[in-house]
C-alpha positions as CSV (number, residue, x, y, z in Angstrom):
1,M,0.2,0.2,0.4
2,I,1.1,3.2,-0.9
3,S,-0.2,5.8,0.8
4,I,-0.9,9.5,-0.7
5,L,0.2,12.3,0.9
6,S,-1.6,15.6,-0.4
7,I,-3.5,15.4,-3.8
8,D,-4.7,19.0,-5.7
9,Q,-8.3,20.3,-3.9
10,K,-10.0,21.1,-6.5
11,W,-9.2,17.2,-7.8
12,A,-10.4,15.2,-5.0
13,N,-14.1,16.4,-5.4
14,L,-14.1,15.8,-9.6
15,L,-13.2,11.8,-7.8
16,Q,-15.8,10.0,-9.0
17,V,-16.2,5.5,-8.0
18,G,-15.4,3.7,-11.4
19,A,-13.2,6.5,-13.3
20,R,-10.0,5.1,-14.4
21,Y,-6.8,6.4,-15.0
22,Q,-4.6,5.5,-18.4
23,I,-1.0,6.1,-17.6
24,H,0.6,8.5,-20.7
25,S,4.1,8.0,-19.4
26,C,5.8,6.9,-15.6
27,F,9.5,8.3,-14.7
28,A,11.5,8.1,-11.2
29,H,9.4,10.9,-9.5
30,A,6.4,11.4,-11.5
31,L,3.2,9.3,-13.2
32,N,1.4,11.4,-15.7
33,L,-2.7,9.6,-16.6
34,I,-4.8,10.5,-18.4
35,D,-9.0,10.2,-17.7
36,E,-11.3,9.1,-19.8
37,R,-11.9,12.6,-20.7
38,G,-9.1,13.7,-21.7
39,Q,-7.3,15.6,-18.8
40,F,-4.0,15.3,-17.7
41,A,-3.1,14.4,-14.0
42,T,0.0,13.7,-12.3
43,F,1.1,11.5,-8.9
44,L,4.5,13.2,-8.3
45,S,6.7,11.4,-5.5
46,A,7.3,13.3,-2.4
47,D,10.2,15.9,-2.6
48,F,8.2,17.8,-5.6
49,P,5.7,20.3,-5.2
50,N,1.5,20.3,-4.8
51,G,0.2,21.6,-7.8
52,P,-3.4,21.1,-10.6
53,L,-4.6,17.8,-10.3
54,T,-1.5,16.7,-9.0
55,L,-1.4,14.3,-5.7
56,R,1.8,13.4,-4.2
57,V,2.7,10.0,-3.5
58,N,5.7,8.7,-0.4
59,T,6.7,6.4,-3.3
60,L,6.5,5.3,-6.8
61,P,7.5,2.0,-7.6
62,K,8.7,2.5,-11.6
63,A,8.9,-0.8,-12.8
64,T,5.6,-1.7,-11.7
65,L,4.2,1.7,-13.2
66,E,5.5,0.3,-16.3
67,A,4.6,-3.2,-16.6
68,L,0.6,-1.6,-16.0
69,Q,1.7,1.0,-19.1
70,E,2.9,-1.5,-21.4
71,S,0.1,-3.5,-20.9
72,A,-2.2,-0.6,-20.9
73,I,-4.0,-2.0,-17.8
74,P,-4.6,1.6,-16.1
75,L,-5.1,3.4,-12.2
76,Q,-9.3,2.4,-11.5
77,Y,-10.3,4.9,-8.4
78,Q,-11.9,2.8,-6.2
79,E,-13.3,2.5,-2.2
80,Q,-12.3,0.9,0.5
81,A,-13.3,0.7,4.0
82,G,-14.6,3.8,3.4
83,K,-10.7,5.3,2.0
84,G,-10.7,6.1,-1.1
85,A,-7.5,4.5,-3.7
86,F,-6.2,4.4,-7.0
87,I,-6.2,0.6,-7.9
88,A,-4.4,-1.4,-10.4
89,P,-2.6,-5.3,-9.8
90,G,0.0,-5.3,-7.4
91,L,-0.9,-1.6,-6.8
92,C,-2.9,0.1,-5.3
93,F,-3.0,4.6,-3.6
94,T,-4.3,4.6,-0.9
95,F,-6.0,7.9,1.2
96,S,-5.7,8.6,4.6
97,G,-6.8,10.5,7.4
98,E,-2.4,12.7,7.6
99,T,-3.9,13.0,3.7
100,T,-3.5,16.3,3.1
101,Y,-5.5,19.1,0.1
102,W,-4.0,22.0,-1.5
103,E,-5.3,24.8,-3.1
104,S,-3.9,26.9,-5.7
105,Q,-3.7,30.4,-4.0
106,L,-2.2,33.3,-5.5
107,P,-1.5,37.0,-3.9
108,I,-2.4,40.2,-4.9
109,M,-0.2,43.0,-6.4
110,D,-2.3,46.1,-7.3
111,G,0.7,48.7,-5.7
112,S,-1.8,50.2,-2.8
113,A,0.3,48.9,0.3
114,Q,3.2,50.4,-1.5
115,Q,4.6,53.9,-1.7
116,P,5.4,54.0,-6.3
117,S,9.4,54.6,-6.1
118,N,9.5,51.4,-2.6
119,I,7.9,49.4,-5.4
120,K,10.3,50.3,-8.2
121,Q,12.7,50.0,-5.9
122,S,12.2,46.1,-4.8
123,L,10.5,44.9,-8.1
124,Q,14.3,46.2,-9.3
125,A,15.7,44.0,-6.8
126,S,13.9,41.9,-7.3
127,L,15.0,41.3,-11.1
128,Q,18.9,41.0,-10.4
129,L,18.2,38.7,-8.2
130,A,16.3,36.0,-10.2
131,K,18.4,37.6,-12.8
132,S,21.7,36.5,-11.2
133,L,20.2,32.9,-9.7
134,L,19.5,31.4,-14.0
135,P,22.8,28.7,-14.8
136,V,24.6,29.6,-17.9
137,R,23.5,28.0,-20.3
138,A,25.5,25.8,-22.4
139,L,24.3,26.5,-25.9
140,D,27.3,23.7,-27.8
141,D,24.0,22.2,-29.7
142,R,22.7,24.4,-32.9
143,V,19.6,23.2,-32.5
144,M,19.0,24.6,-28.5
145,Q,21.1,27.6,-29.9
146,Y,18.6,28.1,-32.3
147,I,15.5,27.5,-29.5
148,Y,16.8,30.5,-26.8
149,E,18.4,32.6,-29.5
150,T,14.2,32.9,-30.4
151,L,13.2,32.9,-27.1
152,E,14.7,35.5,-26.3
153,S,14.2,37.4,-29.2
154,Q,10.2,36.8,-29.5
155,S,10.7,37.9,-25.4
156,T,11.7,40.8,-25.8
157,Q,8.7,41.7,-28.7
158,L,6.3,40.3,-26.6
159,I,7.2,42.0,-23.2
160,S,6.8,45.2,-25.4
161,A,4.1,44.4,-26.8
162,I,2.7,43.4,-23.4
163,V,3.5,46.6,-22.6
164,D,1.7,48.9,-25.1
165,N,-1.1,45.8,-24.6
166,N,-1.3,44.9,-27.9
167,L,-3.3,42.5,-28.2
168,P,-3.6,40.8,-31.6
169,E,0.8,41.3,-31.4
170,I,0.4,38.8,-27.9
171,S,-1.3,36.8,-29.5
172,R,0.1,36.2,-32.7
173,L,3.6,36.0,-30.8
174,A,2.3,34.3,-28.2
175,V,1.5,31.0,-30.9
176,K,5.1,31.3,-32.3
177,Q,5.9,30.7,-28.8
178,I,4.3,27.7,-27.7
179,G,5.8,24.2,-28.1
180,L,9.2,25.7,-29.3
181,G,11.4,23.3,-27.9
182,M,11.9,19.9,-27.2
183,G,11.1,18.0,-24.0
184,L,7.7,17.2,-22.5
185,T,7.2,20.5,-22.1
186,P,9.6,23.0,-24.5
187,S,11.1,26.1,-23.6
188,G,8.5,28.9,-25.3
189,D,5.5,27.0,-23.1
190,D,7.4,26.8,-19.9
191,F,8.5,31.0,-20.5
192,L,5.0,31.2,-21.2
193,V,4.1,29.9,-17.4
194,G,6.0,32.5,-15.8
195,L,5.4,35.2,-17.5
196,M,2.0,34.5,-16.7
197,L,2.9,33.9,-13.3
198,I,3.6,37.5,-12.8
199,L,0.8,38.6,-15.4
200,W,-1.4,36.9,-12.5
201,L,0.1,39.0,-9.7
202,N,-2.8,41.8,-11.4
203,P,-4.9,40.1,-12.9
204,K,-7.6,43.6,-13.4
205,R,-4.6,45.5,-15.0
206,Y,-4.0,42.4,-17.2
207,Q,-7.8,40.5,-17.6
208,A,-8.3,41.7,-21.3
209,L,-4.8,40.3,-22.2
210,L,-5.0,36.6,-19.6
211,E,-8.6,36.8,-21.5
212,Q,-7.1,37.3,-25.2
213,L,-3.7,34.0,-24.2
214,Q,-6.7,31.7,-23.3
215,V,-8.1,31.8,-26.3
216,T,-4.7,31.5,-28.0
217,I,-3.3,28.5,-25.5
218,E,-7.1,27.0,-27.3
219,D,-6.8,27.9,-30.8
220,S,-2.8,26.3,-29.9
221,R,-3.4,22.7,-29.3
222,T,-1.5,20.6,-31.4
223,Q,1.3,22.9,-31.3
224,T,2.4,21.4,-28.5
225,N,2.6,18.6,-26.0
226,E,-0.9,17.1,-24.3
227,I,1.3,17.8,-21.1
228,S,2.6,20.7,-21.9
229,W,-0.9,22.3,-23.4
230,W,-2.4,21.0,-20.1
231,M,0.4,23.0,-17.5
232,L,-0.6,26.1,-19.8
233,N,-4.0,26.0,-19.4
234,Y,-3.9,25.5,-15.6
235,A,-1.4,28.5,-15.7
236,V,-3.6,30.7,-18.2
237,S,-6.7,29.8,-15.6
238,G,-4.4,31.4,-12.5
239,R,-3.6,28.0,-10.8
240,F,0.2,27.2,-10.1
241,N,2.3,24.6,-8.8
242,G,3.0,24.7,-5.3
243,W,6.7,26.3,-5.4
244,L,5.8,29.0,-7.7
245,Q,3.0,30.5,-5.9
246,D,6.0,30.6,-2.9
247,Y,7.8,32.5,-5.0
248,A,4.5,35.0,-5.9
249,K,3.8,35.7,-2.5
250,A,7.8,36.6,-1.5
251,L,7.2,38.6,-4.8
252,V,4.6,40.2,-3.0
253,L,6.2,40.7,0.5
254,A,9.3,42.3,-1.7
255,D,10.9,39.3,0.7
256,L,14.5,37.9,-1.2
257,T,15.5,35.7,0.9
258,A,12.4,34.0,0.6
259,Q,12.5,34.7,-3.4
260,K,15.6,33.3,-3.5
261,K,14.7,29.7,-1.7
262,A,11.7,29.7,-4.1
263,V,14.3,30.2,-7.9
264,M,16.1,27.6,-6.5
265,Q,13.2,25.2,-6.1
266,I,11.6,25.6,-9.7
267,L,15.2,25.6,-11.3
268,T,15.7,22.5,-10.0
269,I,12.1,21.0,-12.0
270,G,13.4,19.1,-15.0
271,S,16.9,19.2,-16.9
272,S,15.3,22.6,-18.7
273,S,11.8,23.5,-17.6
274,G,12.3,24.9,-14.1
275,S,15.3,27.5,-15.8
276,D,12.9,28.5,-18.6
277,M,9.9,28.8,-16.0
278,V,12.5,31.7,-14.3
279,T,12.9,33.0,-17.7
280,G,9.8,33.8,-18.0
281,I,9.1,35.3,-14.9
282,V,11.8,37.9,-15.7
283,A,10.1,38.1,-18.4
284,G,7.0,39.6,-16.7
285,L,8.8,41.4,-14.2
286,R,10.6,43.6,-16.3
287,V,6.9,43.8,-17.7
288,L,6.1,45.3,-14.6
289,L,8.9,47.7,-13.9
290,K,7.8,49.2,-17.9
291,D,3.9,48.9,-16.5
292,N,3.5,52.9,-16.1
293,T,0.0,51.8,-13.6
294,M,1.7,49.5,-11.7
295,Q,3.9,52.5,-10.2
296,E,1.2,55.5,-10.2
């Protein structure tokens, strides 16, 4: 029996007895599933953060899960002795009285609590810190060099388009970012997640922009991997993993120590996903520094 340590409250609310989850992909620290409606869900090992449609477990038996995947045997949600469980032959992930229920919550940065000069100063300090923590990329591969040169060029244009509130241009550039790169979550997608985290700190100011991005992401579903598309879909709806939320809270509080801790955690995500997300955060901070309405 494997214990479920925590689960996204929204997923817990949706669980139905008999629901089946097909295994999409399996790694040492993560199990990605697809439910009968085509929605993605994830099991993560204990040392990773909570997140949208995610639960954390104390162990992931990779060999057993890979055998189930190869045989196309799904996990099924059932109730046993009054407790919920995801079961398959030789496997049982079980809820307990110690399971915690996580909710995605973001703070608001509306500028009302600080003087404009203080806001600008704290944002500049946060920007410099995030930039200093980004690892130097070894671009000895021509494909990766092209990807990151393209990402840098487009991100500069995207920052200008956001500051100018040019929604058609924002949509055009976002489409070019989606699916840019390699792996389960391409660099362009991870970048957009980091950027949208910052935009969601002032949803009233960026409401029209976020609504436009939601349409753009919905229309771009075939441009990227399924897992990555769901990540973008959650992000544009204001739902981010726990480490990204920790960074957002630290940013609003202007707590550089907590920001550094959160960034260092984010950087451990994937081979380059974390650094791509932080690059998106850096772009978002540059947007805020150029946006006069944040400092009036």
